[in-house]
C-alpha positions as CSV (number, residue, x, y, z in Angstrom):
1,M,10.3,9.6,42.7
2,K,6.8,8.5,41.8
3,S,4.0,11.0,41.4
4,I,0.3,10.8,40.7
5,L,-0.4,13.2,38.0
6,C,-3.3,14.1,35.8
7,L,-1.3,16.0,33.2
8,T,2.4,16.2,32.4
9,L,3.6,19.1,30.3
10,L,6.5,18.6,27.8
11,L,7.7,22.1,26.6
12,A,10.0,23.2,23.8
13,A,10.7,26.9,23.5
14,V,10.6,28.1,19.8
15,P,11.4,31.5,18.7
16,A,8.2,32.8,17.2
17,S,8.2,34.7,13.8
18,G,4.5,35.7,13.7
19,E,1.3,33.9,14.3
20,A,1.4,30.2,13.8
21,G,-1.4,28.3,12.2
22,G,-3.1,25.2,13.2
23,I,-2.1,21.6,12.9
24,T,-1.5,20.7,9.2
25,R,-0.4,17.0,9.6
26,G,-1.3,14.7,12.4
27,P,-1.0,14.3,15.3
28,Y,0.2,10.7,14.7
29,L,2.0,8.2,16.7
30,Q,5.4,6.7,16.2
31,L,8.0,4.4,17.9
32,A,5.9,2.9,20.7
33,A,7.8,0.9,23.3
34,P,6.8,-0.2,26.8
35,D,8.2,3.0,28.4
36,R,8.0,5.6,25.6
37,I,6.3,6.9,22.5
38,T,6.8,9.6,20.0
39,I,4.0,11.9,18.9
40,V,4.4,13.9,15.6
41,W,2.6,16.9,14.2
42,R,3.1,19.8,11.8
43,T,2.0,23.4,11.8
44,D,2.3,26.1,9.1
45,G,4.4,28.2,11.4
46,P,6.3,28.0,14.6
47,L,4.4,27.5,17.9
48,K,5.5,29.8,20.8
49,E,5.5,27.0,23.4
50,A,5.0,23.5,21.8
51,A,3.7,21.0,24.2
52,V,2.0,17.6,24.6
53,R,-0.3,17.1,27.5
54,F,-1.0,13.5,28.4
55,H,-2.2,11.3,31.3
56,P,-3.3,7.7,32.0
57,K,-6.9,7.4,30.5
58,A,-8.0,5.3,33.5
59,G,-6.2,7.5,36.0
60,D,-3.6,5.0,36.9
61,P,-0.4,6.4,38.4
62,A,2.7,6.3,36.2
63,A,6.4,6.9,37.2
64,A,8.8,9.4,35.8
65,L,6.3,11.4,33.7
66,V,8.3,14.7,33.9
67,S,10.4,15.5,30.9
68,S,12.4,18.6,29.8
69,G,12.0,20.6,26.7
70,D,14.5,18.6,24.8
71,A,11.8,15.8,24.6
72,I,10.4,17.8,21.6
73,R,12.6,17.8,18.4
74,I,11.7,20.6,16.2
75,R,12.4,20.4,12.3
76,T,12.1,22.7,9.4
77,G,13.5,22.9,5.9
78,K,16.4,25.0,7.3
79,S,17.2,22.9,10.3
80,P,21.0,22.4,10.6
81,S,20.5,18.8,11.5
82,S,18.0,16.6,9.6
83,P,16.2,19.4,7.7
84,L,12.8,18.5,6.1
85,K,13.4,17.5,2.6
86,D,10.6,18.8,0.5
87,A,8.0,20.4,2.8
88,S,6.7,23.9,2.2
89,K,8.9,26.7,3.6
90,D,6.5,27.5,6.5
91,T,6.2,23.9,7.7
92,V,7.4,23.1,11.2
93,Q,7.5,19.5,12.4
94,Y,7.4,18.6,16.0
95,E,8.5,15.1,17.3
96,A,7.7,14.8,20.9
97,T,9.1,11.7,22.8
98,L,7.2,10.9,26.0
99,S,9.3,8.7,28.3
100,G,8.9,7.1,31.7
101,L,5.6,5.6,30.7
102,A,4.0,2.5,32.2
103,P,3.9,-0.7,29.9
104,D,0.7,-1.7,28.2
105,T,-1.1,1.4,29.5
106,L,-3.7,3.5,27.6
107,Y,-3.1,7.2,27.7
108,S,-4.9,10.3,26.5
109,Y,-3.0,13.2,25.0
110,A,-3.4,16.6,23.4
111,I,-1.3,19.2,21.5
112,H,-0.9,22.5,23.0
113,D,0.8,25.9,22.3
114,G,1.3,27.0,25.8
115,E,-2.0,26.9,27.6
116,T,-3.9,26.9,24.3
117,R,-5.0,23.4,23.2
118,L,-4.7,23.1,19.4
119,A,-7.9,22.0,17.5
120,V,-8.0,18.6,15.6
121,P,-10.9,17.1,13.6
122,E,-13.6,15.8,15.9
123,D,-13.4,12.2,14.6
124,L,-9.7,11.8,15.7
125,T,-9.1,9.6,18.8
126,L,-6.1,11.1,20.8
127,T,-5.1,8.1,22.7
128,F,-2.1,5.8,22.8
129,R,-1.3,2.4,24.4
130,T,2.3,1.6,25.3
131,A,3.7,-1.8,24.2
132,P,3.7,-4.7,26.7
133,K,6.9,-5.8,28.2
134,P,9.1,-8.0,26.1
135,G,8.2,-11.6,26.5
136,T,4.6,-10.9,27.7
137,A,2.0,-13.2,26.1
138,K,-0.9,-11.0,25.2
139,S,-3.8,-11.1,22.7
140,T,-2.6,-8.9,19.8
141,R,-4.2,-7.9,16.5
142,L,-2.3,-6.6,13.6
143,W,-3.4,-4.7,10.5
144,V,-1.1,-5.2,7.5
145,V,-1.5,-3.0,4.3
146,G,0.5,-2.6,1.2
147,D,0.5,-0.4,-2.0
148,S,-2.4,1.6,-0.6
149,G,-1.1,5.2,-1.5
150,T,-3.3,6.0,-4.4
151,G,-5.5,8.6,-2.5
152,A,-8.5,7.1,-4.3
153,L,-11.8,5.5,-3.5
154,H,-10.5,1.9,-3.1
155,Q,-7.9,3.0,-0.5
156,A,-10.6,4.6,1.5
157,L,-12.9,1.5,1.3
158,V,-10.2,-0.8,2.5
159,H,-9.4,1.5,5.5
160,E,-13.2,1.8,6.2
161,A,-13.6,-2.0,6.1
162,M,-10.9,-2.4,8.7
163,R,-12.6,0.3,10.9
164,R,-16.0,-1.4,10.6
165,H,-14.4,-4.8,11.3
166,T,-12.8,-3.6,14.6
167,A,-16.0,-1.9,15.7
168,S,-18.2,-4.9,15.1
169,T,-15.7,-7.2,16.8
170,G,-15.0,-5.0,19.6
171,K,-11.4,-5.5,19.4
172,P,-9.1,-2.7,18.3
173,M,-5.8,-3.0,16.3
174,D,-2.6,-3.1,18.3
175,L,-0.2,-2.9,15.5
176,Y,-0.2,-1.5,12.0
177,L,2.4,-2.7,9.6
178,H,2.8,-1.0,6.2
179,V,4.8,-2.9,3.6
180,G,5.5,0.1,1.4
181,D,4.2,2.3,-1.5
182,M,2.1,4.3,0.8
183,A,2.5,7.5,-1.3
184,Y,2.1,7.3,-5.1
185,S,3.6,8.0,-7.4
186,R,7.0,9.4,-6.2
187,G,6.6,9.5,-2.5
188,T,6.9,13.3,-2.4
189,D,6.0,15.3,0.8
190,E,2.7,16.4,-0.9
191,Q,1.9,12.9,-1.9
192,F,2.4,11.6,1.6
193,Q,0.1,14.3,2.8
194,K,-2.6,13.6,0.3
195,N,-2.3,9.7,-0.1
196,F,-1.3,8.6,3.4
197,F,-1.6,11.1,6.2
198,L,-5.1,12.5,5.3
199,P,-6.7,9.1,4.3
200,Y,-5.6,7.4,7.5
201,E,-5.6,10.2,10.0
202,T,-8.4,8.7,12.1
203,T,-6.2,5.5,12.5
204,L,-2.7,7.2,12.8
205,S,-3.8,9.4,15.8
206,H,-4.2,6.4,18.0
207,L,-2.2,3.6,16.4
208,V,1.5,3.5,15.4
209,C,2.3,2.7,11.8
210,W,5.5,0.7,11.4
211,A,6.7,1.1,7.9
212,A,9.0,-0.4,5.2
213,M,10.0,1.8,2.3
214,G,8.6,0.9,-1.1
215,N,10.0,1.8,-4.5
216,H,7.6,4.6,-5.0
217,E,8.9,6.2,-1.8
218,G,12.4,5.5,-3.1
219,A,11.8,7.8,-6.0
220,S,12.3,10.8,-3.6
221,S,14.0,9.2,-0.6
222,N,17.5,7.7,-0.2
223,G,17.6,4.5,2.0
224,N,21.4,4.6,2.2
225,K,21.6,8.1,3.4
226,G,18.2,8.1,5.4
227,V,16.9,11.3,3.9
228,G,13.8,12.3,2.0
229,P,10.0,12.7,2.6
230,Y,9.7,9.0,3.7
231,F,12.3,9.5,6.4
232,D,10.6,12.8,7.4
233,A,7.4,11.0,7.8
234,Y,8.5,8.2,10.1
235,V,10.5,8.0,13.3
236,C,12.0,4.5,13.3
237,P,14.1,3.0,16.0
238,T,17.8,3.1,15.3
239,N,19.3,2.3,18.7
240,G,17.1,-0.5,19.9
241,E,14.6,1.8,21.5
242,A,11.7,-0.6,20.9
243,G,13.6,-3.9,21.6
244,G,15.9,-5.7,19.2
245,L,19.4,-4.8,18.3
246,A,20.4,-1.4,17.3
247,S,20.5,-1.0,13.5
248,G,21.9,2.4,13.2
249,S,19.5,3.0,10.3
250,E,15.9,4.0,9.9
251,S,16.0,1.9,6.7
252,Y,15.8,-1.4,8.6
253,Y,15.1,-2.0,12.2
254,S,13.3,-4.4,14.7
255,F,10.9,-3.9,17.6
256,D,9.2,-6.1,20.2
257,H,5.6,-6.2,21.1
258,G,5.1,-8.6,24.0
259,N,6.3,-12.0,22.8
260,I,6.3,-10.9,19.1
261,H,9.5,-9.8,17.4
262,C,9.0,-7.8,14.2
263,I,11.5,-6.9,11.7
264,A,11.3,-4.2,8.9
265,L,13.7,-4.4,6.0
266,N,14.6,-2.2,3.1
267,S,14.3,-4.3,-0.1
268,Y,14.5,-1.3,-2.5
269,D,17.9,0.6,-2.5
270,L,20.2,-1.2,0.0
271,D,22.7,-4.1,-0.5
272,R,20.6,-7.3,-0.1
273,T,23.5,-9.8,-0.2
274,P,24.7,-11.7,2.9
275,E,27.7,-9.5,3.0
276,G,25.8,-6.3,3.2
277,A,25.1,-4.3,6.4
278,M,21.4,-5.1,6.5
279,A,21.8,-8.9,6.1
280,R,24.7,-8.8,8.8
281,W,22.6,-6.9,11.2
282,L,19.7,-9.2,10.6
283,E,21.7,-12.1,11.5
284,A,22.9,-10.5,14.7
285,D,19.4,-9.2,15.6
286,L,17.9,-12.7,15.3
287,T,20.8,-14.4,17.2
288,Q,20.2,-12.1,20.1
289,T,16.4,-12.4,20.0
290,R,16.7,-16.3,20.2
291,E,19.3,-16.0,23.0
292,K,17.1,-13.8,25.0
293,G,14.3,-16.4,24.7
294,Q,11.4,-13.8,25.1
295,A,9.9,-14.1,21.6
296,R,7.4,-16.7,20.7
297,W,6.6,-15.2,17.3
298,L,8.7,-13.8,14.5
299,I,7.3,-11.7,11.8
300,A,9.3,-10.0,9.0
301,F,8.1,-7.4,6.5
302,W,9.4,-5.6,3.5
303,H,8.3,-4.4,0.1
304,H,9.4,-6.7,-2.7
305,P,7.9,-10.2,-2.3
306,P,10.1,-13.3,-2.4
307,Y,7.3,-15.2,-4.1
308,S,4.8,-13.7,-6.5
309,K,3.3,-14.0,-9.9
310,G,0.9,-11.3,-9.5
311,T,1.8,-8.0,-11.2
312,H,5.5,-8.7,-10.6
313,N,7.5,-11.7,-11.2
314,S,9.7,-13.0,-8.3
315,D,11.6,-15.3,-10.7
316,T,13.0,-12.4,-12.9
317,E,13.1,-9.1,-11.0
318,K,16.3,-8.5,-9.1
319,P,15.0,-7.3,-5.7
320,L,12.5,-10.0,-5.5
321,V,15.1,-12.7,-6.4
322,E,17.7,-11.3,-4.0
323,M,15.3,-11.2,-1.0
324,R,14.4,-14.8,-1.6
325,E,17.9,-16.1,-2.2
326,H,19.8,-14.1,0.4
327,I,17.4,-12.9,3.2
328,M,15.0,-15.9,3.4
329,P,17.7,-18.3,4.4
330,I,18.8,-16.1,7.3
331,L,15.1,-15.7,8.5
332,E,14.4,-19.4,8.2
333,R,17.6,-20.3,10.1
334,H,16.1,-18.4,13.0
335,G,12.5,-19.7,12.9
336,V,10.5,-16.9,11.1
337,D,6.8,-17.6,11.1
338,L,5.4,-15.0,8.7
339,V,6.9,-13.1,5.9
340,L,4.8,-10.0,4.6
341,A,5.4,-8.1,1.5
342,G,3.6,-5.9,-1.2
343,H,4.7,-4.5,-4.6
344,S,2.7,-7.1,-6.5
345,H,-0.8,-5.8,-6.5
346,I,-2.6,-8.9,-5.5
347,Y,-3.1,-11.1,-2.4
348,E,-1.1,-14.3,-2.5
349,R,-0.6,-16.6,0.4
350,S,1.7,-19.6,0.5
351,M,1.4,-23.0,2.1
352,L,3.8,-23.9,4.9
353,I,7.2,-23.9,3.3
354,H,10.9,-24.1,3.9
355,G,13.9,-23.8,1.8
356,A,12.2,-22.3,-1.3
357,Y,15.3,-20.3,-2.4
358,A,15.7,-21.6,-6.0
359,T,15.2,-19.5,-9.1
360,P,12.9,-20.1,-10.6
361,S,10.7,-21.1,-7.7
362,T,9.5,-24.7,-7.5
363,A,7.3,-26.6,-5.1
364,D,9.5,-29.6,-5.2
365,G,11.1,-30.4,-1.8
366,V,9.9,-27.3,-0.1
367,I,6.3,-27.8,1.0
368,L,5.9,-28.9,4.6
369,D,2.1,-28.7,4.7
370,D,0.1,-28.3,1.5
371,G,-3.4,-27.9,3.3
372,T,-5.4,-24.8,3.6
373,G,-4.4,-24.1,7.2
374,D,-7.9,-23.3,7.9
375,P,-9.7,-25.5,10.4
376,R,-13.1,-24.1,9.5
377,D,-13.2,-26.1,6.1
378,G,-12.1,-29.4,7.7
379,G,-8.5,-28.7,7.4
380,Q,-5.9,-28.4,10.1
381,P,-3.9,-25.3,11.2
382,Y,-0.2,-25.5,10.3
383,Q,1.8,-27.0,13.2
384,K,5.1,-25.7,14.5
385,S,7.3,-26.4,17.4
386,A,7.1,-24.0,20.5
387,G,9.4,-21.0,20.3
388,L,11.6,-19.9,17.3
389,V,12.8,-23.2,15.9
390,P,15.0,-23.2,12.8
391,A,13.6,-24.8,9.5
392,N,10.2,-25.4,11.0
393,G,8.0,-23.7,8.3
394,T,7.1,-20.3,7.1
395,V,4.0,-18.7,5.5
396,S,4.6,-15.9,3.0
397,I,1.8,-13.3,2.2
398,T,1.9,-10.8,-0.7
399,T,-0.5,-8.1,0.4
400,G,0.0,-5.3,-2.1
401,H,-3.7,-4.6,-2.7
402,G,-4.5,-1.9,-0.2
403,G,-5.3,0.8,-2.9
404,A,-3.7,-0.4,-6.1
405,L,-4.8,-3.5,-7.8
406,G,-3.5,-5.5,-10.8
407,R,-5.7,-5.8,-13.9
408,K,-4.4,-9.5,-14.3
409,N,-1.8,-11.7,-13.0
410,I,1.4,-12.7,-14.7
411,G,1.0,-16.3,-13.8
412,I,0.2,-18.8,-10.9
413,H,3.1,-19.2,-8.3
414,P,3.5,-22.8,-7.4
415,L,3.8,-22.2,-3.7
416,M,0.4,-20.4,-3.3
417,R,-2.5,-21.8,-1.4
418,S,-4.7,-18.8,-1.9
419,I,-4.8,-16.0,-4.6
420,V,-7.4,-13.2,-4.5
421,M,-7.4,-10.4,-7.1
422,D,-9.3,-7.8,-5.2
423,H,-8.6,-4.8,-3.0
424,G,-8.0,-5.5,0.8
425,S,-5.8,-5.9,3.7
426,T,-4.5,-8.6,6.0
427,V,-5.5,-9.0,9.7
428,I,-3.4,-11.1,12.0
429,E,-4.4,-12.1,15.5
430,I,-2.1,-13.7,18.0
431,E,-3.6,-15.5,21.0
432,G,-1.3,-17.7,23.1
433,D,0.0,-20.4,20.9
434,T,-2.1,-19.7,17.9
435,L,-1.5,-17.1,15.1
436,T,-4.5,-16.6,12.9
437,A,-4.4,-14.5,9.7
438,Y,-7.1,-13.6,7.2
439,M,-7.5,-11.4,4.2
440,L,-10.3,-8.8,4.7
441,D,-11.6,-7.2,1.3
442,L,-12.8,-3.7,0.7
443,R,-16.4,-4.8,1.4
444,G,-15.4,-6.2,4.8
445,A,-15.7,-9.9,3.7
446,E,-13.2,-12.5,4.7
447,R,-11.5,-14.0,1.6
448,D,-8.9,-16.2,3.1
449,R,-7.9,-17.7,6.5
450,F,-5.2,-19.8,8.0
451,A,-3.8,-20.5,11.4
452,I,-0.5,-21.6,12.8
453,V,-0.4,-23.5,16.1
454,K,2.9,-23.8,18.1
455,G,3.5,-26.4,20.8
456,G,5.9,-29.1,21.8
457,V,8.3,-30.4,19.2
458,V,7.0,-30.7,15.6
459,T,9.0,-32.6,13.0
460,H,8.0,-32.1,9.4
461,T,8.3,-34.4,6.4
462,V,8.4,-32.8,3.0
463,V,5.2,-33.3,1.0
464,A,6.3,-35.4,-1.9
465,N,3.4,-34.6,-4.3
466,P,1.9,-31.4,-2.9
467,W,-1.3,-29.8,-4.0
468,M,-0.8,-27.4,-6.8
469,P,-2.6,-24.1,-7.7
470,D,-3.8,-23.7,-11.2
471,A,-5.6,-21.1,-13.4
472,T,-8.9,-21.7,-11.3
473,T,-7.3,-20.8,-8.0
474,P,-7.3,-17.0,-8.3
475,Q,-10.5,-15.3,-7.0
476,R,-11.0,-12.6,-9.7
477,T,-13.4,-10.2,-8.0
478,G,-11.8,-6.8,-8.0
479,E,-13.3,-4.0,-10.0
480,G,-11.1,-3.6,-13.2
481,V,-9.6,-7.1,-12.8
482,E,-9.9,-8.9,-16.2
483,G,-12.6,-11.6,-15.8
484,S,-14.2,-10.0,-12.8
485,P,-17.9,-10.1,-12.4
486,N,-17.8,-6.9,-10.2
487,G,-18.0,-3.5,-11.8
488,P,-20.2,-2.4,-14.7
489,A,-20.8,-4.8,-17.6
490,I,-18.5,-4.2,-20.6
491,S,-21.0,-4.0,-23.5
492,T,-21.4,-2.3,-26.9
493,V,-23.5,0.9,-27.1
494,T,-25.3,2.2,-30.1
495,P,-23.6,5.4,-31.5
496,L,-25.4,8.6,-32.5
497,P,-24.8,11.3,-35.0
498,I,-22.5,14.0,-33.7
499,P,-24.7,16.9,-32.5
500,A,-24.2,20.6,-32.5
501,S,-21.8,21.2,-29.6
502,T,-19.0,23.1,-27.9
503,P,-15.7,21.2,-27.4
504,L,-14.7,20.3,-23.8
505,I,-11.6,18.4,-24.9
506,P,-11.0,19.7,-28.6
507,R,-10.1,17.3,-31.3
508,H,-6.4,16.6,-31.7
509,S,-5.6,17.8,-28.0
510,E,-2.7,16.2,-26.4
511,W,-3.2,13.1,-24.2
512,D,-0.9,10.8,-22.2
513,Y,-0.4,7.6,-23.9
514,L,1.3,4.1,-23.1
515,A,2.3,2.1,-26.1
516,G,5.1,-0.4,-26.9
517,G,3.3,-3.4,-25.6
518,A,3.4,-2.2,-22.0
519,E,0.3,-2.4,-19.9
520,P,-0.8,-0.3,-16.9
521,E,0.1,-2.3,-13.8
522,T,-3.1,-1.3,-12.0
523,T,-6.3,0.5,-12.6
524,A,-4.8,3.7,-11.1
525,W,-4.2,5.1,-14.6
526,T,-8.0,5.6,-15.0
527,D,-8.3,7.8,-12.0
528,L,-7.4,11.4,-10.9
529,G,-4.1,11.9,-9.2
530,F,-2.2,9.4,-11.4
531,D,1.2,10.9,-12.5
532,P,2.3,9.3,-15.7
533,S,5.8,10.9,-15.4
534,G,6.3,9.2,-12.0
535,E,5.4,5.7,-13.1
536,E,7.7,2.8,-13.9
537,E,5.7,2.5,-17.1
538,A,6.9,4.5,-20.1
539,W,4.1,6.9,-20.6
540,K,4.5,9.6,-23.3
541,R,2.5,12.7,-24.5
542,G,1.2,13.0,-28.0
543,E,-1.7,14.5,-30.0
544,A,-4.8,12.5,-30.8
545,G,-5.5,10.6,-33.1
546,F,-3.2,7.7,-32.3
547,G,-2.5,4.8,-34.6
548,Y,-0.7,3.5,-37.7
549,D,-0.8,2.9,-41.4
550,D,-4.1,4.7,-42.4
551,D,-2.9,8.2,-42.9
552,D,-5.2,9.7,-40.3
553,D,-2.9,9.8,-37.1
554,R,-1.3,12.7,-35.5
555,T,0.8,10.4,-33.2
556,V,2.1,7.3,-35.0
557,I,2.5,4.1,-33.1
558,A,5.0,2.7,-35.5
559,D,5.9,-0.6,-33.6
560,M,2.4,-1.8,-32.9
561,E,1.7,-4.0,-36.0
562,G,2.8,-7.5,-35.3
563,N,3.8,-6.8,-31.7
564,Y,0.9,-5.9,-29.5
565,T,-2.9,-5.1,-29.8
566,T,-3.7,-2.5,-27.1
567,L,-2.9,1.2,-26.6
568,Y,-3.8,3.2,-23.5
569,I,-4.6,7.1,-23.4
570,R,-5.7,9.4,-20.7
571,R,-6.5,13.1,-20.3
572,E,-7.5,15.2,-17.3
573,F,-10.1,18.0,-18.2
574,T,-12.1,20.6,-16.3
575,I,-15.9,21.0,-16.6
576,P,-16.9,24.5,-15.9
577,E,-19.5,25.4,-13.2
578,G,-23.0,25.6,-14.6
579,T,-22.3,22.9,-17.4
580,D,-25.2,20.6,-17.8
581,L,-23.3,17.3,-17.1
582,K,-26.0,15.3,-18.8
583,K,-25.2,17.0,-22.1
584,I,-21.5,15.7,-22.2
585,G,-20.5,13.1,-24.7
586,L,-17.7,11.5,-26.5
587,A,-17.0,11.8,-30.2
588,I,-14.5,9.3,-31.6
589,D,-13.1,7.8,-34.7
590,Y,-11.7,4.3,-34.1
591,D,-10.4,1.0,-35.5
592,D,-11.2,-1.5,-34.2
593,G,-12.6,-1.2,-30.7
594,F,-12.3,0.9,-27.4
595,V,-13.0,0.9,-23.7
596,V,-13.9,4.0,-21.9
597,H,-13.2,4.9,-18.2
598,L,-14.4,8.0,-16.4
599,N,-13.0,9.1,-13.2
600,G,-11.8,5.7,-12.3
601,R,-14.9,3.8,-13.4
602,R,-15.2,1.7,-16.5
603,I,-18.4,2.8,-18.1
604,F,-18.7,1.2,-21.6
605,A,-17.0,-0.3,-24.5
606,Q,-17.5,-0.5,-28.3
607,N,-16.6,-3.7,-30.1
608,V,-14.8,-5.1,-27.1
609,G,-15.8,-7.9,-24.7
610,I,-14.0,-9.5,-21.8
611,E,-14.6,-13.2,-21.1
612,K,-14.6,-14.7,-17.5
613,D,-11.1,-15.9,-17.9
614,G,-10.0,-12.3,-18.7
615,E,-9.5,-13.0,-22.4
616,V,-10.4,-9.9,-24.7
617,E,-12.5,-10.4,-27.8
618,V,-12.5,-7.5,-30.3
619,D,-14.7,-7.2,-33.3
620,S,-13.7,-5.4,-36.4
621,H,-14.5,-1.9,-37.3
622,S,-13.1,0.7,-39.8
623,A,-12.3,4.3,-39.1
624,G,-13.2,7.2,-41.3
625,K,-16.7,8.0,-39.9
626,P,-16.5,9.5,-36.4
627,E,-19.4,8.5,-34.1
628,Y,-20.9,10.0,-30.9
629,F,-21.6,8.4,-27.6
630,S,-23.8,10.4,-25.1
631,L,-22.5,10.2,-21.5
632,K,-25.9,11.2,-20.1
633,E,-26.3,7.8,-18.3
634,H,-23.0,8.3,-16.6
635,A,-23.5,12.0,-15.6
636,A,-23.4,11.1,-11.8
637,I,-19.8,10.1,-12.2
638,L,-18.8,13.5,-13.5
639,R,-18.2,16.6,-11.5
640,H,-17.7,20.4,-12.0
641,G,-14.1,21.0,-11.8
642,L,-11.4,18.5,-12.6
643,N,-12.2,15.1,-14.2
644,V,-10.2,12.4,-16.1
645,I,-11.2,10.3,-19.1
646,A,-9.1,7.2,-20.1
647,L,-9.5,4.9,-23.0
648,E,-8.1,1.6,-24.2
649,G,-7.8,1.2,-28.0
650,H,-7.9,-2.5,-29.2
651,N,-7.1,-4.2,-32.4
652,T,-8.8,-7.4,-33.5
653,R,-5.5,-9.2,-34.2
654,I,-1.7,-8.7,-33.6
655,D,-1.1,-8.6,-37.3
656,S,-3.9,-6.0,-37.9
657,S,-3.0,-3.6,-40.8
658,D,-4.0,-0.5,-38.9
659,L,-5.3,1.2,-35.8
660,T,-7.1,4.4,-35.1
661,L,-7.8,6.0,-31.6
662,D,-9.1,9.7,-32.1
663,P,-11.4,10.8,-29.3
664,W,-12.7,14.4,-28.3
665,L,-15.2,15.5,-25.7
666,L,-18.2,17.7,-26.3
667,V,-20.9,19.5,-24.6
668,E,-24.2,19.5,-26.6
669,D,-25.6,22.8,-27.5
């Protein structure tokens, strides 16, 4: 029976145990299909009569909009089935599945407790659009983000750049793909809230995020068991609810959006070999997809990139190697168009390739088109046959720069046509027979673009002597990237005598430090919210000063001489209310040079310069006479309450006979 309804009420009776608070997470959208969608939210106590009220925004009639109370799944930390892993004891999560919806239709919705509408922030848009029917050709725009979950400024700027872009072009996003690491540093429930749900709430309320698990989420979630904060956050298809073949696992799945078939894989903690359950399901899913003949485009995404020389090396790291050697051949046998990944904190985009499975990677015999793929610069779009045709060319994108960003790249990958070392995201637009993708940086500027055009039968010939990237290819423009022109100049400052003062960080306090020749992978170590204990890097704790071989060190870095030249330290500190921020300064004894970062901003250096190519130059300086550097000019960066200061200690040469890094923070009397 069909009914014209303004509102449909989905109810779930919940035993009340006192007054429930308001919404603490969400509402946000999950698992959209042509006839259904799931809406998720949390409260800090149970609702008496949880409900979602929704209606077609344009007033269109829709069939079968009546559902029972079973449509809302209720979860707590004590639920007998699928309890929340690490949420607070009062948290209640509601997962409301709305079914019987019309395809490709815009709806409005609201969250209720009985007749009472629960309040949400005014800037949230409570709408959703159902997916178009499988096989439907429809103009579609996708937003792809990776490694965003810092909770810091650059993540917010990347998100805001996307929002400004959609507003200025008048075309909203239809799909949001996240390639992992959305909740640094261990993917805990609290970190998901702080670093994912709060920063993106204005987008998540009206756009489904389809996610792939990263290694940082894997620190607290188990992909084999499907448990942990990551799996609490997402509702992924396991039974083919959104198209594709049932996977039986939220760790890997597929879905259809019109004539686009998308595949999400777990590259972190599952078997990646051809004999593994994930690879066998992938083969079966792609076979079914091609047999149905409804998909014109095939996009696969996961966390660990098959091709990268950014902050990770796809020739040496096992997950990256195995995704290239085992998973890429399956995808290319079935005509994959685009592969998206993160993990490496950089933007890298390949030429049109096929068969690049060797370790180490080589460009020999695998480049089908070595052009830019950008018709705007006199080039030509990459050409492919209509439909999903095996061995017809793939473009690989590493887009792990949505919040984190590498300070420098390991090398230059031979398959890459474009490399950008700056924060940003990837936008994909599909219109008929053309897929266009571009990198949008945190300023809203377009930094790379290419297109794939499908039609007829295209036969490729391998490019014998392809164009090759070199050291000049990377665009080094991100703040904190070695050799970048952006950010404050790194220059020497004239020291002053140490004034009468009160300690803010007393001398010989404990600091977190990173030694052993390791380098911070990104600039996140200089910002608040960084958790040294949760990082892959081997951070330790010790008293200042740090160094070796000059009898003035509380923490001796015994392996530094002859092995490496740089030491990294950081400490969070609190500035009491009423403190004059312009009277704060740094006292330090040092040998040879240092760089200072304050609340995520590089503010000055002493005896250290960084050239345009990223090379560091250090002048000699002997310890023994501590110096004082006023931070008056940088007072606007400080705040009353919690702050963080981070320093790099540099030696002039790898064979230097000693090093000293002994800082403390003062407030002038």
